[in-house]
Each structure stands twice: as structure tokens, then as C-alpha cells.
C-alpha positions in Angstrom: 122.9 125.3 129.0 120.9 124.6 125.8 120.0 121.2 127.1 119.0 122.5 130.6 116.8 125.3 129.1 115.2 123.0 126.6 114.4 120.5 129.3 112.8 123.2 131.5 110.7 124.4 128.6 109.6 120.8 128.0 108.9 120.4 131.7 106.6 123.5 131.6 104.7 122.0 128.6 104.5 118.7 130.3 102.9 120.3 133.4 100.2 121.7 131.1 99.7 118.2 129.8 99.4 116.6 133.2 97.3 119.4 134.6 99.9 120.4 137.2 99.2 124.1 137.0 101.0 124.8 140.3 104.3 123.3 138.9 103.8 125.4 135.7 103.6 128.5 137.9 106.7 127.5 139.8 108.7 127.4 136.5 107.8 131.0 135.7 109.4 134.1 137.4 106.9 136.3 139.3 107.8 139.2 137.0 107.7 137.2 133.8 106.2 138.8 130.7 104.2 136.7 128.2 103.2 137.8 124.7 100.7 136.1 122.3 98.1 137.2 119.7 95.9 138.4 122.6 98.5 140.9 123.8 101.0 141.2 126.7 100.2 139.4 130.0 101.7 139.1 133.5 102.3 135.8 135.2 99.1 136.3 137.3 97.0 136.7 134.1 98.6 133.7 132.4 98.0 131.6 135.5 94.3 132.6 135.5 94.0 131.7 131.8 95.7 128.3 132.0 93.2 127.1 134.6 90.9 126.0 131.8 93.7 124.9 129.5 95.1 121.3 129.0 97.5 120.0 126.4 96.8 116.5 125.2 99.9 116.3 122.9 102.8 118.5 122.0 105.9 118.4 119.9 108.9 120.7 119.9 110.8 121.0 116.6 113.8 122.9 115.2 115.0 124.2 118.6 117.4 127.1 118.3 119.5 128.4 121.2 121.2 131.7 122.0 123.2 132.2 125.2 122.3 135.6 126.5 124.6 135.6 129.5 126.4 133.1 131.8 123.1 132.6 133.6 120.5 133.1 130.9 119.6 131.8 127.5 116.9 132.0 124.8 115.3 129.2 122.9 113.1 129.5 119.9 111.2 126.5 118.3 108.2 125.3 116.4 105.5 123.9 118.7 102.7 121.7 117.4 100.1 121.2 120.0 96.7 119.7 120.6 94.5 120.2 123.7 91.4 121.5 125.3 90.9 125.1 126.2 87.8 126.1 128.2 85.9 123.0 126.9 86.9 123.3 123.3 89.4 121.1 121.5 92.1 122.8 119.5 95.1 122.1 117.3 97.7 124.7 116.7 101.2 125.3 115.3 103.0 128.2 116.8 106.6 129.5 117.0 107.7 130.1 120.5 110.6 132.0 122.0 111.4 131.9 125.7 114.1 133.4 127.8 115.2 131.4 130.9 117.5 132.6 133.6 119.1 131.1 136.7 117.9 133.0 139.8 118.8 131.8 143.2 119.8 128.4 142.0 116.5 127.9 140.1 115.9 128.1 136.4 112.9 130.3 135.7 111.2 131.5 132.5 111.3 135.3 132.4 109.8 135.8 129.0 107.8 133.8 126.5 106.2 134.7 123.2 104.0 132.7 120.9 103.4 133.6 117.3 100.8 131.6 115.2 102.4 129.8 112.3 101.0 130.9 108.9 99.1 128.4 107.0 100.4 128.3 103.4 97.8 129.5 100.9 96.0 126.9 99.0 97.3 126.4 95.5 94.6 127.4 93.1 93.5 124.6 90.8 93.2 125.7 87.2 89.8 125.2 85.7 89.6 122.5 83.1 90.4 123.7 79.6 87.4 124.0 77.3 89.4 122.8 74.3 
């Protein structure tokens, strides 16, 4: 199940890279819930927002898996991504958690949350000693 869900998550990210927004929509349940720093969104809201969004590169790292039931599982991972959103280039590192479930023979994303990764504070440089 972990491999299946990880592959479906990668497939969704891949569709954002190729610009296949329709396929991205097909991978998400109609009643899916999405959470990011802007708040909580429905599938319809996310589909409207991804129209001007395109990944140029992404990397999933440190994937963790939890089987929720015999037909559902959760993955959590670190995502490093580059792309263009509404005409502006961006680079981001986020932590993602997604719940996927098998419904009617299809695997669909029911929930996804992105949390921005903290940038470690700069280490202060001590001023030169006057001695």
C-alpha cells in the first residue's frame, strides 16, 4: 500500500509539472480537504488556484507511511519544489501529509496539508576582537 500511495502522490505532483490540471483533479476526491498557510480549501478552490501554477522540478524525501485502514493510508514527506505560480518563479521546501483511500476501485487523495519548512536561523558571526 505504501508504494501505491507514494506513486499516486508522485503522479499528482507530476501532473502539476506537465500542466495536466485535469488529471490532477481526477486524483483528488470531490470532498477532499486541503490545508496550507492560506487556510482550508475545497477541491474546487484548489483547482481554481492551480490553474496558474506549474512545477518545474520537485523532490520527495524521507517518506513516512501509516496504514489507516485496509483501504486507506497516510504519507508524510519533505517536498522540495521549484516552479512558477501566477507568473512568478518560486522555490520552496514544505512538509506534506496526505491521506489516500481506495474508493470504487480508484485511489483518491482525500486530505492534504502543506507546512512550510523553517529556515534555520543564521548563525551570528562574532565581531572581530579588538585585542
